[in-house]
C-alpha positions as semicolon CSV with decimal commas, in nm:
position;residue;x (nm);y (nm);z (nm)
1;X;1,533;-0,754;-2,196
2;X;1,151;-0,827;-2,000
3;X;1,070;-1,160;-2,079
4;X;0,697;-1,073;-2,138
5;X;0,603;-1,475;-2,131
6;X;0,623;-1,378;-1,732
7;X;0,560;-1,036;-1,671
8;X;0,167;-1,113;-1,611
9;X;0,335;-1,336;-1,343
10;X;0,548;-1,073;-1,165
11;X;0,259;-0,831;-1,181
12;X;0,004;-1,071;-0,985
13;X;0,280;-1,087;-0,699
14;X;0,370;-0,748;-0,641
15;X;-0,020;-0,694;-0,674
16;X;-0,107;-0,944;-0,415
17;X;0,169;-0,853;-0,156
18;X;0,138;-0,488;-0,187
19;X;-0,236;-0,542;-0,069
20;X;-0,171;-0,829;0,179
21;X;0,028;-0,548;0,302
22;X;-0,228;-0,324;0,307
23;X;-0,446;-0,540;0,485
24;X;-0,160;-0,622;0,745
25;X;-0,144;-0,271;0,825
26;X;-0,490;-0,171;0,835
27;X;-0,576;-0,476;1,105
28;X;-0,196;-0,360;1,241
29;X;-0,404;-0,007;1,301
30;X;-0,733;-0,165;1,419
31;X;-0,619;-0,421;1,659
32;X;-0,268;-0,369;1,807
33;X;-0,282;-0,008;1,766
34;X;-0,632;0,074;1,821
35;X;-0,814;0,288;1,561
36;X;-0,827;0,573;1,850
37;X;-0,434;0,500;1,873
38;X;-0,381;0,514;1,512
39;X;-0,596;0,906;1,546
40;X;-0,338;1,008;1,791
41;X;-0,056;0,955;1,656
42;X;-0,172;1,111;1,339
43;X;-0,233;1,380;1,579
44;X;0,087;1,341;1,732
45;X;0,328;1,354;1,376
46;X;0,124;1,672;1,251
47;X;-0,145;1,519;1,032
48;X;-0,552;1,605;1,116
49;X;-0,642;1,277;1,308
50;X;-0,971;1,182;1,098
51;X;-0,693;1,131;0,799
52;X;-0,685;0,791;0,981
53;X;-0,986;0,668;0,943
54;X;-1,017;0,690;0,530
55;X;-0,601;0,553;0,552
56;X;-0,695;0,251;0,801
57;X;-1,024;0,215;0,500
58;X;-0,792;0,276;0,213
59;X;-0,565;0,038;0,365
60;X;-0,820;-0,233;0,418
61;X;-1,033;-0,200;0,112
62;X;-0,769;-0,126;-0,112
63;X;-0,553;-0,412;-0,019
64;X;-0,850;-0,685;-0,090
65;X;-0,936;-0,483;-0,425
66;X;-0,548;-0,545;-0,500
67;X;-0,529;-0,922;-0,353
68;X;-0,819;-0,998;-0,619
69;X;-0,713;-0,773;-0,919
70;X;-0,991;-0,500;-0,930
71;X;-0,910;-0,124;-1,037
72;X;-0,561;-0,251;-0,982
73;X;-0,372;0,065;-1,159
74;X;-0,646;0,308;-0,952
75;X;-0,610;0,151;-0,610
76;X;-0,209;0,133;-0,654
77;X;-0,177;0,558;-0,792
78;X;-0,406;0,603;-0,480
79;X;-0,224;0,473;-0,245
80;X;0,058;0,690;-0,331
81;X;-0,020;0,991;-0,152
82;X;-0,050;0,732;0,134
83;X;0,295;0,611;0,121
84;X;0,405;0,989;0,103
85;X;0,209;1,041;0,383
86;X;0,404;0,802;0,594
87;X;0,772;0,867;0,438
88;X;0,711;1,205;0,570
89;X;0,621;1,058;0,913
90;X;0,903;0,880;0,864
91;X;1,186;1,100;0,687
92;X;1,357;1,247;1,011
93;X;1,415;0,872;1,113
94;X;1,731;0,837;0,864
95;X;1,728;0,536;0,632
96;X;1,690;0,210;0,793
97;X;1,370;0,085;0,920
98;X;1,507;-0,037;1,255
99;X;1,562;0,275;1,358
100;X;1,433;0,431;1,661
101;X;0,987;0,528;1,491
102;X;1,150;0,373;1,161
103;X;1,366;0,486;0,853
104;X;1,206;0,618;0,570
105;X;1,348;0,315;0,335
106;X;1,066;0,103;0,312
107;X;0,769;0,370;0,260
108;X;1,022;0,481;-0,013
109;X;1,019;0,126;-0,133
110;X;0,630;0,074;-0,128
111;X;0,600;0,410;-0,291
112;X;0,791;0,342;-0,604
113;X;0,675;-0,014;-0,624
114;X;0,299;0,108;-0,607
115;X;0,414;0,297;-0,911
116;X;0,578;0,012;-1,066
117;X;0,258;-0,184;-0,997
118;X;0,037;0,113;-1,174
119;X;0,234;0,092;-1,470
120;X;0,164;-0,296;-1,482
121;X;-0,159;-0,358;-1,438
122;X;-0,364;-0,607;-1,297
123;X;-0,102;-0,957;-1,419
124;X;-0,285;-1,260;-1,423
125;X;-0,507;-1,442;-1,184
126;X;-0,665;-1,094;-1,134
127;X;-1,096;-1,073;-1,092
128;X;-1,092;-0,884;-1,434
129;X;-0,877;-1,178;-1,644
130;X;-1,097;-1,444;-1,510
131;X;-1,395;-1,258;-1,574
132;X;-1,311;-1,177;-1,936
133;X;-1,342;-0,792;-1,925
134;X;-1,078;-0,573;-2,082
C-alpha cells in the first residue's frame, strides 16, 4: 500500500535527483568532453552530430527546471527520447555500466524513473506548489 502522505516527498526526491543528474551530464558534455567532442561522439555512434546541441540544452535547462519543479511532467516525458537514444548507444555494450563503453542498465533505469516522475508530478517544494499554482 502506498503511503500517500509521503508520496509528495518521494516525488520531490526523484525530481531533484533526476534534475541534478541531467545538469551533471550537461556539464560533463560541456566542460569535460567539450561540445565539439560531444558532437563527434554523436557522429561516431551514428547520430547526426547536430543532435548534441539540443541534448546538451535539454539536459541543462530541463535539469534546472526539474530541480525547480517547473513543468515537471512535461520535462520528464521530454527526457524519455533522450534516454532512449542513450539506451540505444549502450545496448550493445552489455548490462552493467562498468562494461567497456558503459552498459545499458543505467539509461534503462533512468528512462523508467522519468516515466515514474511524469506519473507522480511535481511533489513537494516545487515552484508550482510554493507559488500556489494548480
